[in-house]
C-alpha positions in Angstrom: -0.1 -0.1 0.0 1.6 3.4 -1.4 2.0 5.7 1.8 3.4 9.2 1.9 3.5 11.3 5.2 4.0 15.0 5.4 4.9 16.6 8.7 2.5 19.8 9.4 2.7 22.5 12.3 1.5 21.8 15.8 2.9 18.3 15.4 0.4 17.2 12.9 0.9 14.9 10.1 -1.0 14.6 6.8 -1.0 10.9 5.6 -1.9 10.1 2.1 -2.4 6.5 1.1 -3.9 4.2 -1.3 -5.8 1.0 -1.0 -5.4 -1.4 -4.1 -8.8 -1.6 -6.1 -9.1 -5.4 -5.4 -9.4 -4.6 -1.8 -11.4 -1.5 -2.1 -13.8 -3.7 -4.2 -14.0 -6.4 -1.7 -16.0 -4.2 0.7 -19.0 -3.9 -1.8 -21.0 -6.6 -0.5 -20.6 -5.8 3.3 -21.4 -2.2 2.4 -24.7 -3.3 0.4 -25.5 -5.5 3.2 -25.2 -2.9 5.9 -26.9 -0.1 4.2 -29.7 -2.6 3.1 -30.6 -3.5 6.7 -32.0 0.1 7.0 -33.9 0.1 3.6 -37.6 -0.3 3.3 -39.1 -1.6 0.0 -42.5 -2.6 -0.6 -42.8 -6.4 -0.4 -39.6 -7.1 1.5 -38.6 -7.2 4.8 -35.6 -5.2 6.1 -32.4 -7.1 5.7 -33.9 -9.3 2.9 -34.1 -7.2 -0.3 -32.0 -8.8 -3.0 -28.7 -7.2 -3.7 -29.7 -6.1 -7.1 -32.6 -4.2 -6.1 -30.7 -2.6 -3.2 -28.0 -1.4 -5.5 -30.7 0.4 -7.5 -32.4 1.8 -4.7 -29.1 3.0 -2.8 -27.3 4.2 -5.7 -23.7 3.8 -6.6 -22.3 6.9 -4.8 -23.8 6.1 -1.3 -22.5 2.4 -1.8 -19.0 3.5 -2.5 -18.9 6.1 0.4 -19.8 2.9 2.7 -17.1 1.0 1.1 -14.4 3.9 1.6 -15.5 4.1 5.0 -15.1 0.6 6.0 -12.0 0.3 3.9 -10.3 3.3 5.7 -11.5 2.1 9.1 -9.8 -1.2 8.6 -6.7 0.2 7.1 -5.9 3.3 9.0 -5.0 1.4 12.4 -2.6 -1.0 10.2 -1.1 1.9 8.8 -0.5 3.8 12.4 1.1 0.2 13.4 3.3 -0.2 10.7 4.6 3.4 10.3 4.9 3.5 14.2 3.0 6.6 14.5 2.0 7.9 18.0 -1.3 9.2 16.4 -3.6 11.2 19.3 -7.0 12.8 19.1 -9.6 12.3 16.4 -8.3 12.0 12.7 -9.9 13.9 9.9 -10.3 11.9 6.9 -11.0 12.9 3.3 -11.4 10.8 0.2 -9.4 12.0 -2.7 -9.8 9.4 -5.3 -12.8 7.0 -5.6 -14.1 4.8 -8.2 -15.2 1.0 -8.8 -12.2 -0.9 -10.4 -9.6 1.9 -9.1 -7.5 2.3 -6.1 -9.1 4.3 -3.3 -6.8 7.3 -2.5 -7.6 9.1 0.9 -5.5 11.5 3.1 -5.8 11.6 7.0 -4.7 14.5 9.1 -4.0 13.6 12.8 -2.0 15.0 15.6 1.0 13.0 16.9 2.9 13.0 20.2 5.6 15.7 19.5 9.1 15.2 19.5 10.8 16.1 22.8 14.7 16.7 22.2 15.9 16.6 25.9 18.9 19.0 27.0 21.1 17.9 29.6 18.5 17.7 32.2 20.4 16.2 34.9 23.1 19.2 34.8 20.2 21.8 34.4 18.5 20.5 37.5 21.5 20.3 39.7 22.5 23.8 38.6 19.0 25.1 39.4 18.8 23.3 43.0 22.2 24.6 44.1 20.7 28.0 43.7 18.0 27.1 46.5 18.6 28.3 50.3 18.1 26.2 53.0 15.0 26.1 55.0 15.3 28.1 58.3 12.6 28.7 61.0 13.2 31.9 63.1 12.1 32.3 66.6 9.8 35.2 65.3 7.9 32.9 63.0 7.2 30.6 65.9 6.1 33.6 68.0 3.8 34.7 65.4 2.3 31.6 64.8 1.5 31.1 68.6 -0.2 34.8 68.5 -2.5 33.3 65.5 -3.3 30.1 67.6 -4.3 32.5 70.6 -6.5 34.8 68.1 -8.2 31.7 66.7 -9.1 30.5 70.1 -10.0 34.0 71.3 -12.4 34.2 68.3 -13.8 30.6 69.0 -14.6 31.7 72.5 -16.3 35.0 71.3 -18.5 33.2 68.9 -19.4 30.5 71.7 -20.3 33.4 74.1 -22.3 35.2 71.4 -24.4 32.1 70.6 -25.0 31.8 74.5 -25.9 35.5 74.7 -27.1 37.1 71.4 -27.0 40.9 73.1 -23.3 40.7 73.6 -21.7 43.7 72.1 -20.5 43.4 68.6 -17.5 45.2 69.3 -16.2 42.0 71.2 -16.2 40.1 68.0 -13.2 41.9 66.7 -10.1 40.3 67.3 -8.2 43.1 68.4 -10.9 43.7 71.4 -10.6 40.1 72.4 -8.7 38.8 75.5 -6.0 36.4 74.2 -5.6 33.4 76.4 -2.6 32.9 78.3 -0.2 30.6 76.5 1.0 28.2 79.2 1.6 24.6 80.1 -2.1 24.0 80.7 -3.3 25.9 77.7 -0.8 23.9 75.2 -1.9 20.6 77.0 -5.5 21.5 75.9 -4.5 21.5 72.3 -3.1 18.2 72.0 -0.5 15.6 73.2 2.3 18.1 74.4 4.3 17.9 77.7 4.6 21.5 78.2 5.1 24.8 76.3 8.6 24.0 75.5 7.7 20.9 73.9 5.0 22.4 72.0 7.4 25.0 70.7 9.6 22.4 69.6 7.0 20.5 67.6 5.7 23.6 66.2 9.1 24.6 64.9 9.2 21.3 63.1 5.9 21.6 61.9 6.7 25.3 60.4 9.8 23.8 59.0 8.1 20.8 57.3 5.6 23.0 55.9 8.5 25.6 54.7 10.4 22.6 53.2 7.5 21.2 51.4 6.6 24.7 49.7 10.3 25.3 48.9 10.3 22.0 47.3 7.6 22.8 45.2 9.1 26.0 44.2 12.1 24.5 43.5 10.8 21.8 41.1 8.9 24.5 39.2 12.4 26.4 38.8 13.8 23.2 37.7 11.1 22.2 35.1 11.3 26.1 33.8 14.9 25.7 33.4 14.7 22.3 31.6 11.7 23.7 29.5 13.6 26.8 28.5 16.3 24.5 26.7 13.5 22.3 25.1 11.6 23.1 21.9 8.3 21.2 21.6 5.8 21.9 18.9 2.5 21.4 21.1 -0.5 19.7 19.3 -3.7 21.6 20.0 -5.5 18.4 21.2 -3.1 18.1 24.0 -3.6 21.7 24.9 -7.4 21.2 24.7 -7.0 18.1 27.0 -5.2 20.1 29.6 -7.5 23.0 29.3 -10.5 20.4 30.1 -8.8 19.2 33.2 -8.1 22.7 34.3 -11.6 24.0 33.8 -13.0 20.9 35.4 -11.0 21.6 38.5 -11.9 25.2 38.6 -15.6 24.2 38.4 -15.4 21.7 41.2 -13.4 24.3 43.4 -16.0 26.8 42.8 -18.8 24.5 43.4 -17.3 23.3 46.8 -17.6 26.8 48.0 -21.5 26.8 47.3 -21.4 28.8 44.2 -22.6 27.6 40.8 -20.2 27.8 37.9 -22.6 29.8 36.0 -23.0 32.5 38.8 -19.5 32.8 39.0 -18.7 33.6 35.4 -21.8 36.0 35.4 -20.4 37.6 38.4 -17.0 38.0 37.0 -18.5 39.3 33.6 -16.7 36.8 31.7 -17.6 33.8 29.5 -16.4 30.3 29.8 -14.4 30.9 26.4 -12.8 34.0 28.2 -11.7 32.0 31.0 -10.3 29.2 28.9 -8.4 31.7 27.0 -7.1 33.2 30.0 -5.7 29.9 31.5 -4.3 28.7 28.0 -0.9 29.7 28.7 -0.8 27.7 31.9 -2.4 24.9 30.1 0.5 25.0 27.6 3.1 25.1 30.0 1.6 22.1 32.2 1.3 20.1 29.2 5.1 20.8 28.1 5.9 19.6 31.7 4.2 16.5 31.6 5.7 15.8 28.1 9.2 16.4 29.4 8.7 14.3 32.4 7.4 11.4 30.2 10.3 11.8 28.1 12.8 11.6 31.0 10.9 8.6 32.2 11.3 6.9 29.0 15.0 7.8 28.6 15.8 6.5 32.0 13.6 3.4 31.6 11.5 4.6 34.5 8.3 2.1 35.2 5.9 2.0 37.9 5.2 -0.8 40.3 2.1 -1.8 38.8 1.0 -3.8 42.2 1.4 -0.7 43.9 -0.6 1.5 41.5 -3.4 -1.0 41.8 -3.3 -0.7 45.4 -3.2 2.9 45.4 -6.3 3.0 42.9 -8.2 0.7 45.3 -7.7 3.4 48.2 -8.6 6.3 45.8 -11.9 4.5 45.0 -12.6 3.9 48.4 -12.8 7.9 48.8 -14.2 8.3 45.3 -16.4 5.3 44.4 -18.1 7.0 41.5 -14.5 7.6 39.7 -13.5 5.6 36.7 -11.0 2.8 37.6 -9.1 3.2 34.2 -8.9 6.8 34.5 -7.7 6.6 38.0 -5.0 4.0 37.0 -3.7 6.2 34.6 -3.7 9.1 36.8 -2.0 7.3 39.7 0.7 5.8 37.2 1.3 9.2 35.9 1.9 10.7 39.5 4.1 7.6 40.3 6.2 8.2 36.9 6.6 12.1 38.0 7.8 11.5 41.5 10.2 9.2 40.4 11.7 11.5 37.7 11.9 14.3 40.5 13.6 11.9 42.7 16.1 11.0 39.8 16.6 14.7 39.5 16.9 15.8 43.0 19.2 13.0 43.9 21.2 12.0 41.2 23.4 8.8 41.5 27.0 9.6 42.0 
């Protein structure tokens, strides 16, 4: 089967192929039988009309269109496999030459997974991480957090007092006017399993450090990926960006509705349309798509593979919390997260 592949922009290809006349003609009986199952002719039951009469009733062009549809549906997957094409999204098919007794020629335009020419990602990662400062927790941060805890408990006490006595002065609701609880051994023991004030401060410092460390780690990963992406040219297909946009919009709608506001009301209040919002987040969607393609490529180069038993176990846990979720999609999500984490571990802790 003669095949010609032409590269287009946005990681698309235009594939021109030709199905031999004999193979194309072989689909005639199938096409007539399929079309005939929907044809009503006086004196005949559906599906029992003689082929000759069906040909006259259907018309040659309609029969050939069905033949072409079947021939292409059968041939295109084989072409994708034989040419090792990473096709994604819905292909656009057009028939360019069609006649009985002649080869069928058709064209397919489809997006493919883009090439990701990686730079020296390990070197870039280490250079970026070397700029990060170690996490420190100051005494002032500990004291400021303690004050916030005092204010929180003061507000809670004021709210309880107001519920018990609705006539209480409204001024007492302001934090500045509230009497903060004494932060001593007795108070911290009421907060949890703490020996005394000194023990609480030690654990509070550890918690603040852990939180700052995680934020610093997330920030460092973004900086690292930005640096790698800056040295990587990726021609993003529109279908990948659209898919990322769909995920971002779905998350946005979920977050908004969790606040008790419908997405329609939110959009109306913002004086925007959903299309406006999609356009606004498109740059972020493109960035996220590039991040993921880079992570996938590094995982491929480094031959990183997920432990599928662990992945299935994580999916089981996920479905306990979200029983309405699709298992296959959940598995894809979990495997992707596992691969991403493994790649980050590699970049952050390179083997000597």
